[in-house]
C-alpha positions as CSV (number, residue, x, y, z in Angstrom):
1,L,105.7,-45.7,5.7
2,F,109.1,-44.1,5.5
3,K,110.3,-46.5,2.7
4,D,108.0,-44.7,0.3
5,V,109.5,-41.4,1.2
6,F,113.1,-42.7,0.9
7,S,112.3,-44.3,-2.5
8,Q,111.7,-40.8,-3.9
9,I,115.0,-39.4,-2.6
10,S,118.0,-39.8,-5.0
11,F,120.5,-39.8,-2.1
12,F,119.1,-43.2,-1.0
13,A,118.2,-44.6,-4.5
14,E,121.2,-47.0,-4.6
15,L,120.5,-48.7,-1.2
16,D,119.2,-52.2,-1.2
17,D,116.0,-53.0,0.7
18,L,117.8,-54.5,3.7
19,V,119.9,-51.3,4.3
20,L,116.9,-49.1,3.6
21,G,114.8,-51.1,6.1
22,E,117.5,-50.7,8.8
23,I,117.5,-47.0,8.3
24,C,113.7,-46.8,8.4
25,L,113.7,-48.7,11.7
26,A,116.1,-46.1,13.3
27,L,114.0,-43.1,12.3
28,R,111.9,-41.0,14.7
29,T,109.0,-38.9,13.7
30,R,108.9,-35.3,14.9
31,I,106.1,-32.9,14.4
32,Y,106.8,-29.2,14.1
33,L,104.2,-26.4,14.1
34,P,104.3,-23.2,12.0
35,S,107.0,-20.8,13.3
36,D,108.8,-23.6,15.2
37,I,112.6,-23.4,14.8
38,I,114.2,-26.7,13.9
39,I,117.9,-25.7,13.9
40,Y,119.8,-22.4,13.8
41,Q,122.4,-21.5,11.2
42,G,125.9,-22.3,12.6
43,D,124.7,-25.0,15.0
44,I,126.5,-28.3,14.9
45,G,124.1,-30.8,13.3
46,K,123.6,-34.0,15.2
47,E,120.5,-35.1,13.3
48,F,119.4,-35.5,9.8
49,F,116.0,-34.1,8.9
50,I,113.8,-35.3,6.0
51,I,110.5,-33.6,5.4
52,A,107.9,-36.3,5.1
53,K,105.0,-34.0,4.8
54,G,104.6,-30.2,4.7
55,V,106.9,-27.3,3.9
56,V,109.9,-25.8,5.7
57,E,111.1,-22.3,5.1
58,V,114.9,-21.9,5.4
59,L,116.0,-18.6,7.0
60,Q,119.5,-17.2,7.3
61,E,120.9,-15.1,10.1
62,N,119.9,-11.8,8.5
63,D,116.3,-13.1,8.0
64,R,115.9,-13.3,11.8
65,A,116.7,-9.6,12.0
66,G,113.5,-8.8,10.0
67,E,114.9,-8.9,6.5
68,K,112.8,-11.8,5.2
69,R,113.3,-12.7,1.6
70,K,110.6,-12.2,-0.9
71,G,109.6,-14.1,-4.0
72,S,112.3,-16.1,-5.8
73,N,114.8,-15.6,-3.0
74,R,112.8,-17.6,-0.6
75,I,114.1,-21.1,0.2
76,L,111.3,-23.7,0.7
77,L,111.9,-27.4,1.3
78,H,109.0,-29.8,0.5
79,S,108.2,-33.4,1.2
80,G,111.2,-35.7,0.4
81,Q,113.7,-32.9,0.7
82,F,116.4,-32.6,3.4
């Protein structure tokens, strides 16, 4: 399941099947709903998130204060991105 996602990500392209398999075995699936917050800007990251399905909108500090970006300034991450 995850191996197909990883094969599309250039960051993992050079890994052999054994290493890729070990990484896939260590993964955990998390499901987030619209408007869920995954991590805040400035938090120390202890996890690595890869979007397997769906879209994630990236908001910066000033976005939370009601100054949402419009159009080309929006940052959207799609399946296979991290």
